[in-house]
Structures are given as C-alpha cells and as structure tokens.
C-alpha positions in Angstrom: -22.4 -3.0 -28.6 -22.6 -1.3 -25.2 -21.3 2.3 -25.0 -19.8 4.0 -22.0 -18.1 7.4 -21.5 -15.4 6.0 -19.2 -14.2 2.5 -18.4 -12.0 1.9 -15.3 -9.8 -1.1 -15.4 -9.2 -2.5 -11.9 -11.4 -2.5 -8.8 -8.8 -1.8 -6.2 -8.5 1.4 -4.1 -7.4 3.5 -7.1 -9.9 2.1 -9.5 -12.8 2.5 -7.1 -11.9 6.1 -6.3 -11.4 6.9 -10.0 -14.8 5.4 -10.9 -16.5 7.3 -8.1 -15.2 10.7 -9.3 -15.5 9.8 -13.0 -19.2 9.1 -12.5 -19.9 12.8 -11.7 -21.3 15.2 -14.4 -23.6 12.4 -15.7 -20.8 10.3 -17.1 -21.7 6.7 -17.8 -19.0 4.6 -16.1 -18.1 0.9 -16.1 -15.7 -0.6 -13.7 -14.0 -3.9 -14.8 -12.5 -6.2 -12.1 -10.9 -9.6 -12.7 -11.7 -10.9 -9.1 -15.1 -12.0 -7.9 -15.4 -8.8 -5.8 -13.9 -5.3 -5.7 -11.6 -4.0 -3.0 -9.9 -7.4 -2.3 -6.5 -6.0 -1.5 -8.1 -3.2 0.7 -9.6 -5.8 2.9 -6.3 -7.4 3.8 -4.2 -4.2 4.3 -2.7 -3.1 7.6 -3.2 -6.6 9.2 -6.9 -6.3 8.3 -7.2 -2.8 9.8 -6.4 -0.6 6.7 -4.1 2.4 7.4 -6.0 4.5 4.9 -3.9 7.8 5.2 -1.9 10.0 7.5 -3.1 13.0 9.5 -0.7 15.5 8.1 -0.5 18.6 5.8 0.7 18.5 2.2 4.2 19.7 2.9 4.8 17.0 5.6 3.3 14.4 3.2 5.6 15.4 0.3 8.7 15.5 2.6 8.1 11.9 3.5 8.0 10.6 -0.1 11.3 8.9 -0.7 11.7 9.5 -4.4 10.2 11.6 -7.2 8.2 13.9 -5.0 7.2 16.1 -7.9 5.1 13.2 -9.3 2.7 13.3 -6.4 2.7 17.1 -5.9 -0.3 17.8 -8.1 -2.4 14.9 -6.8 -1.9 15.6 -3.1 -2.6 19.3 -3.6 -5.9 18.5 -5.3 -6.9 15.8 -2.8 -5.1 16.0 0.5 -4.9 13.5 3.4 -7.6 15.6 5.1 -9.8 15.2 2.0 -9.3 11.5 2.2 -10.5 11.4 5.8 -13.5 13.6 5.0 -14.4 11.4 2.0 -14.7 8.3 4.2 -16.4 10.1 7.1 -19.0 11.2 4.6 -19.5 7.6 3.6 -20.2 6.8 7.2 -16.8 5.4 8.2 -15.6 6.9 11.4 -11.8 7.2 11.7 -9.2 7.6 14.4 -5.6 8.8 14.5 -2.9 6.5 16.1 0.8 6.8 16.7 2.7 8.2 13.9 -0.4 10.1 12.7 -1.7 6.9 11.0 -5.4 7.0 10.3 -7.5 3.8 10.7 -11.2 3.1 10.6 -12.5 3.4 14.2 -13.8 -0.2 13.9 -10.3 -1.5 13.1 -12.0 -3.3 10.1 -10.5 -2.9 6.7 -13.6 -4.4 5.3 -15.6 -1.3 6.4 -13.5 0.7 4.0 -13.9 -1.7 1.1 -17.7 -2.0 1.7 -18.2 1.7 2.0 -16.4 2.3 -1.3 -18.5 -0.4 -3.0 -21.7 1.0 -1.7 -20.6 4.5 -2.9 -20.2 3.1 -6.5 -23.6 1.6 -6.4 -25.1 4.9 -5.1 -23.4 6.7 -8.0 -24.8 4.2 -10.6 -21.3 2.9 -11.6 -21.7 -0.4 -13.3 -19.4 -3.2 -12.2 -18.4 -6.2 -14.4 -16.3 -9.0 -12.9 -14.4 -9.8 -16.1 -10.9 -8.8 -17.0 -10.0 -6.6 -19.9 -7.5 -8.3 -22.2 -7.1 -5.6 -24.8 -7.6 -1.9 -25.5 -8.8 -1.1 -29.0 -7.1 1.8 -30.7 -8.0 3.8 -33.8 -5.1 6.1 -35.0 -3.7 5.9 -31.4 -7.0 7.0 -29.9 -8.9 4.7 -27.5 -12.2 3.6 -29.0 -13.0 0.4 -27.1 -12.0 -2.5 -24.9 -12.2 -6.3 -25.2 -13.2 -8.4 -22.3 -11.9 -11.9 -21.5 -15.3 -13.4 -22.5 -14.8 -12.0 -26.0 -17.3 -9.1 -25.6 -16.2 -5.7 -27.1 -17.3 -2.5 -25.5 -17.2 0.9 -27.1 -15.8 3.7 -24.9 -14.4 7.2 -25.2 -11.9 7.0 -22.3 -10.1 4.3 -20.3 -8.5 4.7 -16.8 -5.9 2.1 -16.1 -5.9 1.3 -12.3 -4.6 -2.2 -12.4 -2.0 -2.0 -9.7 1.5 -3.3 -10.0 3.0 -6.8 -9.5 3.1 -6.7 -5.7 0.4 -9.3 -4.8 -0.6 -11.5 -7.7 -3.1 -13.4 -5.5 -5.2 -10.2 -5.4 -5.0 -9.6 -9.1 -1.9 -7.4 -9.2 0.1 -9.5 -11.7 1.4 -6.9 -14.1 -1.4 -6.9 -16.7 -1.7 -3.2 -16.5 1.8 -2.7 -17.8 1.0 -4.6 -21.0 -2.1 -2.5 -21.6 -0.3 0.7 -20.9 2.5 -0.2 -23.2 0.1 -0.9 -26.0 -1.3 2.6 -25.6 2.2 4.1 -26.0 3.3 4.6 -22.5 6.9 3.9 -21.4 7.2 1.4 -18.6 10.0 2.2 -16.1 12.0 -0.6 -14.5 9.8 -2.2 -11.8 11.3 -2.2 -8.3 9.8 -3.3 -4.9 9.0 -0.9 -2.2 7.3 -1.1 1.2 8.1 -4.8 1.5 9.5 -7.2 4.2 13.2 -7.8 4.2 15.0 -11.1 3.8 17.9 -11.8 6.1 20.8 -14.2 6.0 20.9 -14.4 9.8 19.6 -17.8 10.9 18.2 -16.5 14.2 15.4 -14.7 12.3 13.8 -18.0 11.4 14.2 -19.3 15.0 12.3 -16.2 16.2 9.6 -16.3 13.6 6.3 -15.1 14.9 7.9 -13.0 17.6 6.5 -9.5 17.5 8.3 -6.5 19.0 6.7 -3.2 20.1 8.0 0.2 21.0 11.5 -0.6 19.6 13.8 1.4 17.4 15.5 0.3 14.2 18.3 1.9 12.3 19.2 0.9 8.8 22.9 1.3 7.8 24.2 1.3 4.3 27.3 -0.8 4.7 28.7 0.5 1.4 28.4 4.1 2.3 29.0 3.5 6.0 26.0 5.7 7.0 22.6 5.5 8.5 19.8 5.9 5.8 16.7 5.4 8.0 15.6 5.1 11.6 12.2 4.8 13.2 10.2 3.8 16.4 7.4 1.3 16.3 6.5 -2.3 15.7 8.2 -5.2 13.8 8.2 -8.9 13.7 10.4 -11.8 12.8 9.5 -14.2 9.9 10.8 -17.4 8.5 12.8 -15.4 6.0 13.7 -12.3 7.9 11.8 -9.3 9.3 8.6 -7.5 8.6 6.1 -5.1 10.3 5.2 -1.4 9.8 8.6 0.1 10.5 10.4 -2.5 8.3 8.1 -1.8 5.4 8.8 1.9 5.8 12.5 1.3 6.0 12.5 -0.7 2.7 11.5 2.4 0.8 14.8 4.0 1.7 17.0 1.1 0.6 18.2 1.4 -2.9 20.1 -1.0 -5.2 19.6 -3.9 -2.9 22.2 -6.6 -2.8 23.2 -9.3 -0.3 25.0 -7.8 2.7 24.6 -4.2 1.6 22.3 -3.2 4.5 22.3 -3.9 8.2 19.2 -3.4 10.4 20.1 -2.6 14.0 17.3 -3.2 16.6 17.2 -1.2 19.9 14.8 -3.2 22.1 14.8 -0.5 24.8 15.3 2.9 23.1 13.9 4.8 26.0 16.6 3.6 28.4 20.2 4.7 28.5 22.9 2.0 28.8 23.4 2.4 32.6 19.6 2.1 33.3 19.4 -0.9 30.9 22.3 -2.6 32.6 20.7 -2.2 36.0 17.4 -3.6 34.8 19.0 -6.7 33.2 20.9 -7.4 36.4 17.7 -6.9 38.4 15.8 -9.3 36.2 18.5 -11.9 36.4 18.7 -11.6 40.2 14.9 -11.8 40.6 14.7 -14.9 38.4 18.0 -16.6 39.3 16.4 -20.0 39.8 14.7 -19.9 36.4 16.0 -20.9 33.0 16.2 -18.1 30.5 
C-alpha cells in the first residue's frame, strides 16, 4: 500500500493551491482529480480570460464579501490579493489590472494560469492521479486512508477536501465533496447558488439573446422591501433565459431568498447622460436617420 503525508481531493484552483503549499517541508503529497486534466474549470473562467483576483487591500476585499465576512478574514489576512498576484508573477504569468480593479493574465488566456499551476505542482514533486476518491477511511474518527474508484486503497495521514460545490457538474463539481465531508463528521449547510446568471420572465430577453451591452448601469430592486439592494457599472448580455455577464453575476450575490417576481433589474443604457442630453441625442439620431427603419 502506498503511503502519503497528505492527499488533496480535487484538482481545481483550491486543490492545486493546497497541494502546492502542502508539498513544502518535505511533505509527500498526492493530488487526486476525477477529470483527465487538472484546472479544467480555471481554463473556462472569465470567458476564457480568468479574473484571478482583485487589486485591493484586505479591508476593501472583506467589505465586498456579501455574507459571513468573518469566515474569510483569517484566509485573506494570511494570503492577500497582492500575494495572489505575486504568486502568479513568480510562476512567470504577467498580470494586468482592468476596470473595477479586476486582475487578469496579461495574455488574456486562462489556460496560462492553469498551465502555470500544473507546472508548479510538477516542480514541487506533487504526484497527480486522475482517478476519483470514492471513500475516506476512518479509524476512531481519524483519517487513515482513502479508496479510489479503481479499488486501490492508499494510506495517508491527512486529507484536504477541495472538491468544489455543485455549480458546474461538467467540470467535476457535482457535490461529491459534500458526501465525503459529511462522512468525516462535518455539518453541511443548505446549498444556495451565488454568482450566477439570472432567469427572467420577460420574453424580450430571449428575443435579444446574444446582445452584449457595455458601459451600462444596472440597479437591482427588491420588490418586497421596495428598496435597491445593488447597483454597478459594467458589462452584461442577454441570453435565451434572461441575463448574464460580469455585473449580473455580481448582482446575484446580493439577492437573497429568490422567488419569482421578487427582484427587478433596471438597466440604464446611458448612465453618463442626464435625461435632457439623452433626449436630444435620441432626437438627433432619429433626425439623422429618418429614412431608415429602426
């Protein structure tokens, strides 16, 4: 039976980072991934560009966390947004800061992030097995091993669960981690979506699917409380089911206890113009194109 000091379950962003740091101090580390390659979800994030962090200090970061800020306080103070940028710069991935202090690889290729993290694991002698873990073996509530899907049993002192949630089953995030965590005695809180597109009952969304809007403002109004719960400037797009895009995903994190008709999204197509200026511009455009169909 093979023996390891630490086994990391899941080869996504969290799992790869965990394996990287776990391998320090001469620890023998094994990373188990169910897909045929690690970093699969990383490669498709941010429309294939990977918004890897934000260029902000810890206080600003925490203030933008919409719930349970204390949960992330320790983590962000041990490894800040600036540390994240330095980590990838040291791996040879140049970064850039865009509107909203969003940080991307300078190449605009999410695969550069995934590849750099993979090469980092190889350099640190982390072993990678492309086989899912189906069970964690306990002895008097202590972890002593794991069982792979192929029936192999591996002895280990510690296991790090980094399986992701249930947000994107095609990339492996199908909820397996909850089952493993529960077996180890952890309590699983109710699972709710966040940072997701929004469905709309308005038929015009489907008619406009594929239309992308830039430099617009949205306001989200809670119709039950009759108040605005979120607003932002940026990009969005219409889909066959509703709306999506960066500012829509951010808005969804502020929408609690979702139900049909509870929230309205108000779109300001020209937020930089007052009504008088906008009115003149519309009249001018109609006058300049009076012989054209709209």
